[in-house]
C-alpha positions as CSV (number, residue, x, y, z in Angstrom):
1,M,40.0,20.4,251.5
2,K,37.1,21.7,249.5
3,T,35.9,18.1,248.9
4,V,35.9,17.5,252.7
5,W,33.8,20.6,253.3
6,A,31.4,19.6,250.5
7,I,30.9,16.2,252.0
8,V,30.3,17.8,255.5
9,A,27.8,20.3,254.0
10,A,25.9,17.5,252.2
11,E,25.7,15.4,255.4
12,V,24.4,18.4,257.3
13,G,21.8,19.1,254.7
14,I,20.6,15.5,254.9
15,L,20.4,15.8,258.7
16,I,18.3,19.0,258.4
17,L,15.9,17.4,255.9
18,A,15.6,14.3,258.1
19,G,14.8,16.5,261.1
20,I,12.2,18.5,259.2
21,G,10.6,15.2,258.1
22,W,10.6,13.9,261.6
23,L,8.9,17.0,262.9
24,I,6.2,16.8,260.2
25,L,5.5,13.1,260.8
26,S,5.5,13.5,264.6
27,Q,2.5,16.0,264.5
28,P,-0.9,14.6,265.4
29,A,-3.2,14.0,262.4
30,K,-5.9,16.6,261.7
31,K,-9.3,15.9,260.3
32,G,-10.0,17.2,256.8
33,L,-6.5,17.0,255.6
34,G,-5.7,15.0,252.5
35,P,-6.7,15.3,248.9
36,A,-10.2,16.8,248.3
37,P,-12.7,14.5,246.5
38,A,-13.4,15.4,242.9
39,T,-17.1,16.0,243.7
40,A,-18.7,16.6,247.0
41,P,-21.2,13.9,248.0
42,S,-24.8,14.8,247.8
43,V,-27.9,13.2,249.2
44,T,-31.2,13.8,247.4
45,A,-34.5,13.1,249.2
46,P,-37.0,11.1,247.2
47,P,-39.6,13.4,245.5
48,L,-42.9,14.2,247.0
49,R,-45.4,13.3,244.2
50,I,-48.7,15.3,244.1
51,G,-51.5,14.3,241.8
52,L,-53.7,16.7,239.9
53,I,-57.3,15.9,238.9
54,P,-58.6,16.9,235.5
55,E,-61.1,19.5,236.8
56,R,-60.5,21.7,233.8
57,D,-58.1,22.1,230.8
58,I,-54.8,20.8,232.3
59,F,-52.8,23.3,230.3
60,I,-54.6,26.1,232.2
61,Q,-54.7,24.3,235.5
62,R,-51.1,23.1,235.8
63,P,-49.2,26.4,235.9
64,R,-50.7,27.5,239.2
65,Y,-49.9,24.1,240.7
66,Q,-46.4,24.2,239.4
67,A,-45.8,27.5,241.3
68,L,-47.0,25.7,244.4
69,A,-44.8,22.7,243.7
70,D,-41.7,25.0,243.3
71,Y,-42.5,26.8,246.5
72,L,-42.9,23.5,248.5
73,A,-39.7,22.1,247.0
74,A,-37.7,25.1,248.2
75,K,-39.2,25.0,251.7
76,L,-39.1,21.2,252.2
77,R,-35.7,20.9,250.6
78,R,-36.8,18.0,248.4
79,P,-38.1,17.6,244.9
80,V,-41.8,18.0,244.4
81,E,-43.3,16.4,241.3
82,L,-46.7,17.0,239.8
83,V,-48.5,13.9,238.4
84,T,-51.3,14.7,236.0
85,M,-54.1,12.1,236.2
86,N,-56.2,11.2,233.1
87,S,-59.2,10.4,235.2
88,Y,-60.6,10.7,238.8
89,Q,-60.3,6.9,239.2
90,A,-56.6,7.2,238.5
91,V,-56.1,9.2,241.7
92,L,-57.5,6.2,243.7
93,D,-55.4,3.7,241.8
94,D,-52.1,5.7,242.2
95,M,-52.7,6.3,245.9
96,S,-53.4,2.7,246.7
97,P,-50.9,0.7,248.9
98,E,-50.2,-1.5,245.9
99,R,-48.9,1.3,243.8
100,T,-48.2,4.4,245.9
101,S,-47.1,6.2,242.8
102,V,-48.7,9.4,244.2
103,D,-48.1,10.6,247.8
104,A,-50.8,13.2,247.9
105,A,-53.4,14.8,245.7
106,F,-55.8,17.7,245.5
107,V,-59.0,15.8,245.1
108,G,-62.7,16.4,244.7
109,S,-65.1,15.4,247.5
110,L,-66.4,12.1,246.0
111,V,-62.9,10.8,245.4
112,A,-61.9,12.0,248.9
113,V,-64.6,10.0,250.7
114,I,-63.8,6.9,248.6
115,A,-60.1,7.3,249.3
116,K,-60.8,7.6,253.0
117,D,-63.0,4.5,253.2
118,R,-61.0,2.2,251.0
119,L,-57.4,3.4,251.2
120,G,-57.2,5.0,254.6
121,A,-56.2,8.3,253.1
122,Y,-56.8,11.4,255.2
123,A,-57.4,15.1,254.6
124,V,-54.7,17.6,255.5
125,I,-55.2,21.1,254.1
126,G,-57.9,23.0,252.2
127,L,-58.2,26.4,250.5
128,V,-59.6,29.4,252.2
129,T,-61.0,32.3,250.2
130,E,-62.0,35.8,251.4
131,K,-65.5,34.3,252.0
132,G,-64.1,31.4,254.1
133,P,-63.2,27.7,253.5
134,A,-63.4,27.0,249.8
135,E,-66.6,25.0,249.0
136,Y,-68.7,24.3,245.9
137,R,-72.1,22.9,245.0
138,G,-73.3,20.7,242.2
139,V,-75.7,22.4,239.8
140,I,-78.1,21.1,237.2
141,I,-78.1,23.6,234.3
142,V,-79.8,24.2,231.0
143,P,-79.3,27.0,228.4
144,E,-80.9,30.3,229.4
145,N,-83.4,30.0,226.5
146,S,-84.2,26.3,227.0
147,P,-87.9,25.3,227.3
148,I,-86.9,23.0,230.2
149,Q,-88.2,24.5,233.4
150,T,-87.8,21.8,236.1
151,V,-85.4,19.0,237.1
152,D,-88.1,16.5,236.3
153,D,-88.3,17.8,232.8
154,A,-84.5,17.8,232.4
155,L,-84.4,14.1,233.5
156,A,-87.2,13.0,231.2
157,P,-86.6,10.0,228.9
158,D,-86.3,12.2,225.8
159,R,-83.6,14.4,227.3
160,S,-79.8,14.1,227.5
161,V,-77.5,15.1,230.4
162,A,-73.8,15.7,230.4
163,L,-72.1,14.2,233.5
164,V,-68.5,13.9,234.9
165,R,-67.5,10.6,236.4
166,M,-66.3,10.2,240.0
167,T,-67.3,13.7,241.0
168,T,-69.9,14.9,243.5
169,A,-71.3,17.7,241.3
170,G,-71.2,15.9,238.0
171,H,-72.0,12.3,239.1
172,L,-73.2,11.7,242.7
173,F,-75.6,14.6,242.8
174,P,-77.4,13.9,239.5
175,I,-77.6,10.2,240.0
176,M,-79.1,10.8,243.4
177,L,-81.7,13.1,241.9
178,M,-82.6,10.4,239.3
179,A,-82.8,7.7,241.9
180,N,-85.0,9.7,244.1
181,R,-87.4,10.1,241.1
182,G,-87.4,6.4,240.4
183,K,-85.1,6.8,237.3
184,K,-82.0,5.0,236.4
185,A,-79.2,6.4,234.2
186,G,-79.4,4.7,230.8
187,D,-82.7,3.0,231.2
188,A,-86.0,3.8,229.4
189,A,-87.3,5.9,232.2
190,G,-84.3,8.2,232.4
191,P,-82.4,10.6,230.2
192,R,-79.5,9.6,227.9
193,I,-76.2,10.2,229.7
194,A,-73.3,11.9,227.9
195,W,-70.1,11.4,229.9
196,V,-67.4,14.1,229.5
197,G,-64.0,14.5,231.0
198,T,-64.2,17.9,232.8
199,H,-66.6,20.3,234.3
200,D,-65.7,22.9,231.6
201,Q,-66.8,20.3,229.0
202,V,-70.2,20.1,230.6
203,A,-70.7,23.8,230.0
204,E,-69.4,23.5,226.5
205,E,-71.8,20.6,225.6
206,V,-74.9,22.4,227.1
207,A,-74.0,25.8,225.5
208,A,-73.6,24.1,222.1
209,G,-76.9,22.3,222.4
210,R,-75.4,18.9,222.1
211,V,-77.2,17.9,225.3
212,S,-80.4,19.1,227.0
213,A,-78.8,19.7,230.4
214,G,-75.7,19.2,232.4
215,A,-74.4,18.6,236.0
216,I,-71.5,20.8,236.9
217,K,-69.5,22.3,239.7
218,D,-70.8,25.8,240.4
219,L,-67.3,27.3,240.8
220,R,-66.4,26.2,237.3
221,L,-69.8,27.3,236.0
222,D,-69.3,30.8,237.4
223,A,-65.9,31.1,235.8
224,W,-67.1,29.7,232.5
225,E,-69.9,32.2,232.3
226,R,-67.6,35.0,232.9
227,E,-65.0,33.8,230.4
228,H,-67.5,33.2,227.6
229,G,-70.3,35.7,228.3
230,V,-72.9,32.9,228.3
231,K,-75.6,32.4,230.9
232,F,-77.3,29.2,232.1
233,R,-80.4,28.6,234.2
234,R,-79.9,26.6,237.3
235,L,-82.6,24.0,238.1
236,A,-81.2,22.3,241.2
237,V,-78.3,23.0,243.6
238,S,-76.7,20.5,245.9
239,P,-75.5,21.1,249.5
240,A,-72.0,22.7,249.8
241,V,-69.0,20.4,250.0
242,P,-65.2,21.0,250.4
243,D,-63.4,22.2,247.3
244,N,-60.1,20.6,246.2
245,V,-58.5,19.5,249.5
246,L,-55.0,18.0,249.8
247,W,-55.3,14.4,250.9
248,V,-52.3,12.2,251.6
249,R,-52.0,8.5,251.2
250,S,-51.9,6.0,254.1
251,G,-48.3,5.2,255.1
252,L,-46.7,8.5,254.1
253,A,-44.1,9.5,256.8
254,G,-45.8,11.5,259.5
255,S,-42.8,13.8,259.8
256,L,-43.1,14.7,256.2
257,V,-46.9,15.3,256.4
258,A,-46.3,17.6,259.4
259,R,-43.7,19.6,257.5
260,L,-45.9,19.8,254.5
261,A,-48.9,21.0,256.5
262,D,-46.9,23.5,258.4
263,T,-45.4,24.9,255.2
264,L,-48.9,25.3,253.6
265,L,-50.4,26.8,256.8
266,T,-47.8,29.5,257.0
267,M,-47.6,30.5,253.4
268,D,-49.7,33.6,254.0
269,A,-47.0,35.0,256.3
270,D,-44.4,34.8,253.6
271,P,-44.3,37.3,250.7
272,A,-43.4,34.5,248.2
273,G,-46.1,32.3,249.6
274,R,-48.7,35.1,249.2
275,D,-47.8,35.4,245.5
276,V,-48.5,31.7,245.0
277,L,-51.8,31.9,247.0
278,K,-52.8,34.8,244.8
279,A,-52.4,32.6,241.7
280,F,-54.8,30.2,243.3
281,G,-57.3,33.0,244.1
282,V,-57.2,32.2,247.8
283,V,-55.9,34.0,250.9
284,R,-54.5,31.0,252.8
285,F,-54.7,27.3,253.5
286,A,-56.4,25.8,256.5
287,R,-56.8,22.4,258.1
288,R,-59.6,20.1,256.8
289,E,-61.0,16.9,258.4
290,C,-63.2,14.0,257.3
291,V,-66.2,15.4,259.2
292,D,-66.2,18.3,256.7
293,Y,-67.4,15.8,254.1
294,R,-70.6,14.9,255.9
295,P,-72.9,16.3,253.1
296,V,-71.2,13.9,250.7
297,F,-71.8,10.9,252.9
298,E,-75.4,12.1,253.4
299,M,-76.0,12.1,249.6
300,V,-74.5,8.6,249.5
301,Q,-76.9,7.5,252.2
302,K,-79.8,8.9,250.3
303,L,-78.8,6.8,247.3
304,G,-79.0,3.6,249.4
305,P,-79.0,0.5,247.2
306,A,-79.0,2.8,244.1
307,W,-75.3,3.3,244.8
308,K,-74.9,0.5,242.3
309,Q,-76.2,2.9,239.6
310,M,-73.0,4.9,240.1
311,G,-71.0,2.3,238.2
312,I,-68.2,2.4,240.8
313,A,-66.9,-1.0,241.9
314,G,-67.3,-1.8,245.6
315,R,-69.5,-0.8,248.4
316,A,-70.6,2.8,249.0
317,P,-68.1,4.8,251.0
318,W,-68.8,5.4,254.7
319,C,-67.0,7.0,257.7
320,E,-68.2,7.0,261.3
321,C,-67.4,10.8,261.3
322,A,-70.3,11.3,259.0
323,G,-73.0,10.3,261.5
324,T,-74.7,8.2,258.8
325,T,-75.7,4.6,258.7
326,R,-73.1,2.2,257.3
327,P,-74.3,1.1,253.9
328,D,-74.6,-2.6,253.2
329,D,-75.8,-2.5,249.5
330,T,-72.7,-4.1,247.9
331,T,-69.6,-6.0,248.9
332,R,-66.6,-4.2,250.2
333,P,-63.6,-4.1,247.9
334,D,-61.4,-6.1,250.3
335,E,-64.1,-8.8,250.6
336,E,-64.5,-9.4,246.9
């Protein structure tokens, strides 16, 4: 009798389990059920690569830009990489359509107008100080106790001048001064040229007496004088031109450029952003345009055919926004 009841109980149990299984299987499927993946999928946006020009000792210059890169990465939700250039020419090479290894760069005014003319790059954002939009001037300097009293004397054949390639202050401005006086860099009528890598090195060479004079950016000159307690005499000063403005390469996604510009323009409204701006010594960012570079294009126009003396391949840069005459002294790069 017990065996019969055991069989009946087993059959009932099987029926109950079958019923439970049927109820489970008959329920509609729900999203998200099933084994969780070992790792959640992640999508990383390609990095935004920002180039830095060697305006001064890169070990001093880079930290403040790194703070800006970290801020932008958090706001844009994508990696932001700093790319240190070993020359001003490298900025143009890396922003070219053939390489595009740099998406944007804080560039000096001469590199900016060449990038505009030859690469289709365009200005986005510039620095603003308590005095207004950040600008600088090229300056011809000599030691405070130098017997040299005039620019003509500084550019005499028996003199030497320290210059910085591919810069308005350290290259375009002094070459223009020489050309306007019938002199040519490196010939018998002009001074010996000593090329150095940064504006700070110009001050160092002049202060040490290794050259008679130098062409330098006034902002770096002011800072160098404060830091070293050394004074120079200024023999000539160029028109004011925009200080390091962020330019972006042609072809960079418009939506990314818009987000980048908006982030920079609103930094002064964010406590964390204000800390980064303070490290730059500025109060905010503001929009910049090609027309702001008119003084640079005017210096190029004054050079005329003497642009060839700059030693920069291709025709002199030009933009219709400058209101100057299109130069025709050399062949355009795309026609060579």
